[in-house]
C-alpha positions in Angstrom: 20.0 26.2 -7.6 18.0 25.9 -4.4 15.4 23.1 -4.5 17.0 21.1 -7.3 17.8 17.4 -7.1 20.8 15.6 -8.4 19.2 12.6 -10.0 22.5 10.8 -10.7 23.4 11.1 -7.0 19.9 9.9 -6.0 20.1 6.9 -8.4 23.6 5.9 -7.3 22.5 6.0 -3.7 19.5 3.8 -4.6 21.6 1.2 -6.3 24.2 1.2 -3.5 21.4 0.7 -0.9 20.1 -2.3 -2.9 23.6 -3.8 -2.8 23.3 -3.8 1.0 20.4 -6.2 0.7 22.4 -8.5 -1.6 25.3 -8.4 0.8 23.2 -10.1 3.4 22.0 -12.8 1.0 25.4 -13.4 -0.4 27.3 -13.4 3.0 29.8 -16.3 2.7 29.5 -16.9 6.5 25.8 -17.8 6.3 25.2 -21.6 6.4 23.2 -21.7 3.2 23.8 -23.2 -0.3 23.7 -21.5 -3.7 20.0 -22.4 -4.2 19.2 -20.6 -1.0 21.1 -17.6 -2.2 19.3 -17.6 -5.5 15.9 -17.7 -3.7 17.1 -14.9 -1.4 17.9 -12.7 -4.4 14.5 -13.6 -5.9 12.9 -12.5 -2.7 14.6 -9.1 -3.0 13.5 -8.7 -6.6 9.9 -9.6 -5.7 10.0 -7.0 -2.9 11.4 -4.4 -5.3 8.7 -5.1 -7.9 6.0 -4.8 -5.2 7.3 -1.5 -3.9 7.8 0.1 -7.3 4.3 -1.0 -8.3 2.7 0.4 -5.1 4.7 3.4 -4.2 5.9 4.8 -7.6 3.2 3.6 -10.1 0.2 3.4 -7.8 -0.7 7.1 -7.9 1.2 8.1 -4.8 -0.8 9.5 -1.8 -2.6 12.2 -3.8 -4.1 10.0 -6.5 -3.9 6.5 -5.0 -4.8 3.5 -7.0 -6.1 0.6 -4.9 -4.4 -2.0 -7.0 -4.3 -5.7 -6.8 -1.1 -7.2 -5.4 0.5 -9.6 -7.9 0.0 -13.1 -6.5 3.7 -14.0 -5.9 5.1 -15.2 -2.6 6.0 -12.4 -0.3 6.0 -13.8 3.2 3.7 -16.6 4.3 1.6 -18.5 1.8 -2.1 -17.8 1.7 -3.7 -19.2 -1.5 -7.2 -18.2 -0.5 -6.6 -14.5 -0.3 -6.7 -11.5 -2.6 -4.8 -8.4 -1.6 -5.0 -4.7 -2.5 -2.6 -2.0 -1.4 -2.3 1.8 -1.7 -0.2 4.5 -0.2 -1.7 7.0 2.2 -0.7 10.4 3.7 -3.2 10.7 6.6 -2.7 14.5 6.8 -5.0 14.4 3.8 -8.6 13.0 3.7 -9.6 9.8 1.9 -12.9 8.3 0.9 -13.3 4.5 0.5 -16.5 3.4 -1.2 -17.9 0.4 -3.1 -19.8 -2.8 -2.4 -18.8 -5.5 0.1 -19.8 -8.5 -2.1 -20.2 -11.9 -0.5 -16.6 -12.8 0.2 -16.1 -14.8 3.4 -13.8 -12.2 5.0 -13.1 -8.6 4.1 -10.5 -6.8 6.1 -9.5 -3.1 5.7 -6.4 -1.8 7.6 -4.5 1.5 7.6 -1.1 0.5 8.8 2.6 1.3 8.6 4.6 -1.2 6.4 8.0 0.4 6.5 10.1 -2.1 8.4 13.0 0.3 8.4 11.1 2.7 10.7 10.4 0.2 13.5 7.4 -1.8 14.6 4.3 -1.9 12.5 1.4 0.4 13.7 -2.3 0.0 12.9 -4.4 3.2 12.7 -7.7 1.7 11.4 -9.0 -1.8 11.3 -12.4 -2.7 9.9 -14.1 -6.0 9.0 -16.7 -6.2 6.2 -19.5 -6.6 8.7 -18.5 -3.4 10.5 -18.9 -1.2 7.4 -22.1 1.0 7.2 -23.7 -0.7 4.2 -27.2 -0.2 2.7 -29.5 -3.0 1.5 -27.4 -3.5 -1.7 -24.2 -3.8 0.2 -22.9 -0.4 -0.8 -20.9 1.7 1.7 -18.8 4.9 1.9 -16.4 5.8 4.7 -13.9 8.6 5.1 -10.8 8.9 7.1 -7.8 11.1 7.8 -6.6 13.8 10.2 -9.7 16.0 9.4 -11.9 17.8 9.0 -14.5 15.3 7.8 -15.4 15.8 4.2 -18.8 16.7 2.8 -20.9 13.6 2.0 -20.4 12.4 -1.6 -23.4 12.9 -3.8 -25.2 9.8 -4.9 -23.6 7.5 -2.4 -25.5 5.5 0.1 -25.4 5.4 3.0 -23.9 8.7 4.1 -21.0 6.8 5.6 -18.8 7.2 8.6 -15.8 9.4 9.5 -12.7 8.0 11.2 -10.2 10.6 12.5 -6.7 9.3 12.3 -3.2 10.6 13.2 -1.5 12.6 10.3 0.9 9.8 9.4 2.2 8.2 6.2 1.1 4.6 5.9 -0.6 2.0 3.6 -4.2 0.9 3.1 -4.2 -2.9 3.0 -7.3 -4.7 1.9 -7.5 -8.5 2.4 -10.3 -10.7 1.0 -10.4 -14.4 2.0 -12.5 -16.9 0.2 -14.0 -20.3 1.1 -15.8 -20.7 -2.2 -14.1 -19.2 -5.2 -16.9 -20.3 -7.6 -19.8 -18.5 -5.9 -18.4 -15.8 -3.5 -18.3 -12.3 -5.0 -15.3 -10.1 -4.1 -15.7 -6.6 -2.8 -15.5 -3.9 -5.4 -13.7 -0.9 -3.8 -12.8 2.6 -4.9 -10.3 4.8 -3.0 -9.9 8.6 -3.6 -8.1 11.5 -1.9 -10.7 14.3 -1.4 -8.1 17.0 -1.2 -5.4 15.9 -3.6 -4.1 19.3 -4.9 -3.1 19.8 -8.5 -2.9 16.8 -10.8 0.1 16.1 -13.1 1.2 13.2 -15.2 4.8 14.3 -15.0 7.2 13.0 -12.3 9.1 15.8 -10.7 12.8 15.1 -9.8 12.1 16.3 -6.2 9.3 13.7 -6.0 11.4 10.8 -7.4 14.3 11.2 -5.0 12.3 10.3 -1.8 10.6 7.5 -3.6 13.9 5.9 -4.4 15.0 6.2 -0.7 11.7 4.6 0.6 11.7 1.8 -2.0 15.3 0.8 -1.3 14.8 0.9 2.5 11.7 -1.3 2.1 13.6 -3.9 0.1 16.7 -4.0 2.2 14.8 -4.0 5.6 12.2 -6.6 4.6 
């Protein structure tokens, strides 16, 4: 039947792709010991957990959830940072709003994170002090390929529009603290303004490309 997806084939390809990552860690020619190999496999599992949480359970690009990233090691250590991540399809339009708080550094970046596709690209980079805030620290910005959306009712100020290329990428929010006791983190909300129909069911045709992207991200990390 045209348009149907063979889920068994998709799942088998996913598992086989993950094996490619383990083959690198378990390569007998690498000058590492068994403890190093165990840590390598743990790194793969951490990456898998992160990608499933963000790409599959995080609402996708139509209904994104700007979720906290679980504080496990994935790259360089940074104990003074909180991270949030969501998937974007910049052919759509998104609105990010909330309050900036009093955190020492707030960074908002729309960037590619798919190492299997080549070098990382950044499409939008803003610091907290560059956001159009009102006297209470509230802000609202919109971004995407356009056109700019109508201002959201009840939000202050009216916000700013950033026209970006129609690419798939991630929204990465980084908050760095110097005083965990007294500094207040930013409180942010992300929404797609043109999401299309909403459904709680996962279609087979949607799951198959998720599996491909997740496996590639794990193996190419």
